[in-house]
N, C-alpha and C positions, 0 to 999 in steps of 0.2 A: 306505334310503340312496343315493347314487347315487356311481360312481366315476368319481376326477378324476387328476390327477397328485399324487402326494401323496396325501394325506388323503382322506375320499371327505366329501361335500357334504348333510346331511340335507335336502330338501324342504319343507315345512310349509305348509297354506295359512294364511292372514293376517286376522284379524278387525280390519275398520278402527273398532269398535268398543272396540278393546284398545288402547288409549293407548298403551302399553309398545311393543308388536310390531311397532303400525303406526311410529311412531316411529324405531325401528331400520329397519326396512322406507326411513322416507322420508329419512333418513340416508344409507343404503346408494345409495337413487337418485339426489339429489342431488348428493352426492359424484362416484357416476360421470355423470350429467349435463354438470355441468360442469368437469370433467377436460378440461383443456387447451383448455377454448372461454370460457376467462375472462366477459367482457360478451356474449358472444355467445348464451350459451346459454339457453333460454328457459325456466330451469327453474319448475314451478310449485310454489305454496308449500305450508305442511303444513295450513295451514287450508282451501288450495282442496281438495287431494286429499281433507283426511278429511269434508269435506261431499259432494264425489261419491260417495266410498266409504261413510256413510251414508243417503245416499237410496236410496230405494225406487222403481225405475225404470219398471213397465212393458216399454216400449218397448226396452230393455237393462240391460243389466246387465258388471259389470267382476269379476272375484276377482283376490285380492293375494297370492303368495308372498313368500315368504323362506327362503333356502338358508344355513343356520345350518352352520356351521364351529367346536368347541367352545363352542357357545351363542351365538355371534358371526353377526350378519345380515353376509354378504359377498356376495349377489347379490341383488336385487331384480328379481320378476317381477309384470306384468302381463294378465291376456288380458281382451279387448271382446268380446263379443259382443252384436248387434243382432236384435232379436223379431221388427218388423216388414218390414224390408227387410232385402239380401245377407245371410240367414239359410243359406249355406253358407258363408261366412267368417267368421274371425274373427283378431281384431285383436292380435297378442301386443308385448311389450315389454320388455326384459331391460336390466339395468343391473347391472355386477360394477365392483366398491368398486375401484381401479389398482392397490391394491396384492399384490390375489391376481387377477387375470388371468394367463392361459395356466396353469391348473390346471384347466380342465375343468370351473370351477364353473357358467360362462355357458351353456355347451353342456348342461348338466346341465338348469338351468332350462327352456332352451327345449325340452328332449326332454319335461317335466314339462307345458309350455304345449299344446306338440302332442300330446300322449295328452290333455288336457283338451277340445283341439278337438274333438279327432275323437272324443272321447263324446261330445259336443254333437251330433254328426251335422254337423260343419262340415267341407268337403272341401278347402276352401284356406286359406293363411295370409297377411296381408299384413304388414309392417313394414316402418318408417323408420332412416335412421338420417342423421347430419350427417357431414359433413367438409369441410374446408378451400375455398373460394372456388377454389382454383390448382387444384387436384385435378379429374379428369377427370369429366365429369356421369355417369359409371354410379358413381365413386366406386373405382376398379378402381385395386389398389396402398396404400389406406386401410387399417387395421386393422378398422373396423366396417365397412363394403362391404363386407371379404372373407370376415369372418366370418358374415355370414348365405351369402354367393353359395358360401362353402365346407359349408353346411348347408342345401343343395338351392335356394335362394333364387334368384330371375330378377329383371336389374333390370326395373322397369316403366316410371317417369318417372321426372326428377331437375326437382326445385326448386330454385328460388334465396331467399335470407335475404335483405330488405332490411331498411333501414335510414332512418329520416326523424328529422333533428334536427329537436326544436319549441322553441320558436315559426317558424311557417314567417311569416313577414312578412303580413300581410291582407293590401296590397294587391296582391300577386303572386297570390294565391289570386282575389279576384278579377277582378282580369284574366284568370286563367283561364277562370273563368266565365263571363264576356264577350264570350273568345273563341269560346265554343262555345255562347254561348245563343241567335244566328242559327239553328243545325241543331233545335231540339227549340222552336220557338215556343209552339207550343199544349202543351209539359206543366208543369205545376207539380211545387213541389218540398216535403217537408215534411221536418222533423227532429225527434228527439225526445231525449230525454234516460230511460234507466233503464226500465221496461216498457213492452215494442211496445204501442201502443195498441190497445184489442180489437177498432174496425172495422177493422182493417189487417193482425187478426193470420191470418186465414185465408190470404189472398194471402200475406203476408209467411211466414209456415210455407212455402209452396209453392215459393217463391222458394227458400228458404234449401234444401228438399229435390232440390230439380233441380241445385244447383251442382255438385254428386259427380259429374253426367256435362254436366253442360253446358260445364263446362270441362273443359280438355283433360287426357285420361289415360293418353294414353300406350299401352304394353302392358297395363295395367292390366286387369281385367275386372270392372266396380261396374254395380252398378243405381241409379239416384234413390233416395233416401231416402224411406219414405214417409211422406205429407203426413197426418198422425193432429197435428188442432189441441188437442185435451185432450192428449197426452204433449208438443206442443209446450208447452205451457202449462206444463206441468210441469217443461219442462227451464229455463224463465225463473225458476220458486219453487226449482231448484236453484241457478242461477246468482245470486240475493238470498242464497240461504246461505251459497253461498262470497263475498262480498262484492262481485262482480264486478257492472258496469255496464255497459250497452248504450247509445252512443250512435249514433243511426242516421239515417240520409238515405234518405226514398226520393220517387222517379218516379212522380206519377200523369198517367195519359193522358186525352186530352181528353174519355172515355169514363167516368173515375173511377176506375177500373182499375186495378193498377198495377203500372208499364213496367218496373221494376228499382229496386233496395236496394242500398244498401251500409252497416256497420257496423263498429265500433271497439269495441274492450270492454276496462275500466280496471279495476284491480283494489284493494281497501281494504289486500289484503297486500304487494300489488307496486309500491310507490310510484315513482313520474314515468315508467312504461310504459304504454303503450297498445301494443293488439293489433287490428290490423286483422285481422278476419271475413271474410265474404262480402262481393263485390261480384260484384252478376248484373242483369244485364239481358234482357229475353226476348230472341227470335232476331226477334221480329215489330217492335219495337221498334228494332234494333240500324240503327247507320249514323248517328244524329243528335248521337253524344257525347255521349251520357248518361253514359257510364261516368265522363268526367272533370267534369261535372258535378254527378253526385255525390259522389265523393272531395272535391271545391274545395269543396262547400258544408258537406261534414258535419266536414272540418278547421277549416274556420270556425266552427263550432259546436262543434266539441271546444273546440277554445284557451279559446272565452270559456266552455264552462263551467267546463276543464279548465287553470287557466295553472299547472299546479303537475307538468305531463307535461312531460318532455323528451326524449320520443322515440317513434315510432311505428314496432313490425317487422311487417312481411307477407311470407309465403313467393306466391308463383307458381311455378307449371311454366313450365320457360326455353322453352319453345315459345309457352308463351303472348303472343306478341308485343303485341297490341293491350293489354292489362294491364300488361304490360313498357313501354311506352312511355306510355300514361299516368301509372306512379309514374314512369317519368325526366322526366314534364314537373313533378311535382310535388318531385322533389326525393328520391325515396329512394335511395339507392346500394346495390350489391350487398358481401355483406362474407360470405358461409356460403353451401355448397350442403344441400339435403337430396336423399338419394333414397329412392325409395318403392318397395319387393319385393313379390313374393308367392309363394308355393311350395303346390303340391300336398302332403297329408302325404302321400300314400300313394307319392307320389314317391321312388326311393333318392337 
């Protein structure tokens, strides 16, 4: 049992194969994530989270926790650990039902997640939270950011959620492609939908693994994701079980190697919305406007494949001037901030 203001909250481990317990966890998570954010919340669907929770993945694991008050879930927690990289790091998430906030339940859940992380040998915690676009970059004064800050977390980097309304006129996208073409005449491009073509998989995995540190990280302490093609292939299988489809485009150098990539993922359970995942061009190939060409070409392909999508969401570090400029050209508009915070669990 954990102590808070008023009644105590019992925190228990949740089995993703226990439908009743997991659905109660999900209901609390979804209510908390969407509270006050309306259409800005990128809440995972129950089917997507259940598929993730039930998957056995050698390179990472997730643990799910519920805080029960008189048998009812009032706070949801999640702990994620990677095993091939960043092995001193634990990612923590806490979602308290709006009606039960300020009673100590979120603090109790965070303490349990921190204890579990420490038991797993993790010396650092990573957490994130969203706040309005007109808030300070570090979220000062907003209850979500202050919750973390008051519990020993420090601000690492600020991101901005941007939204692109679809469809973008195809002529406009072709004009952007043409405007950049003279800068990369020796490169070719290839788009695909669904599974990453096997002949691209190893290099694609390397690009995705580098994204964590090739993109701006601010004061966060991170290392590149370990490149394991088998693990990456297993992730693609989990995506399929989640009902998610990847729409990607790669840039190919004249020696046949991948110079860069971009991808957007859409879910069968989250109708009408696509999510821009990664975009990265290797440093040796930068300066050729490949980022713009990749993203514009990928949007052309996406819109032809998925005319049902009405919006694409993306998150960029606010200091990533190049990618922000590319997104501005494509028509993305800023709608919300997201702060990434870190903590040494041994800190007071």
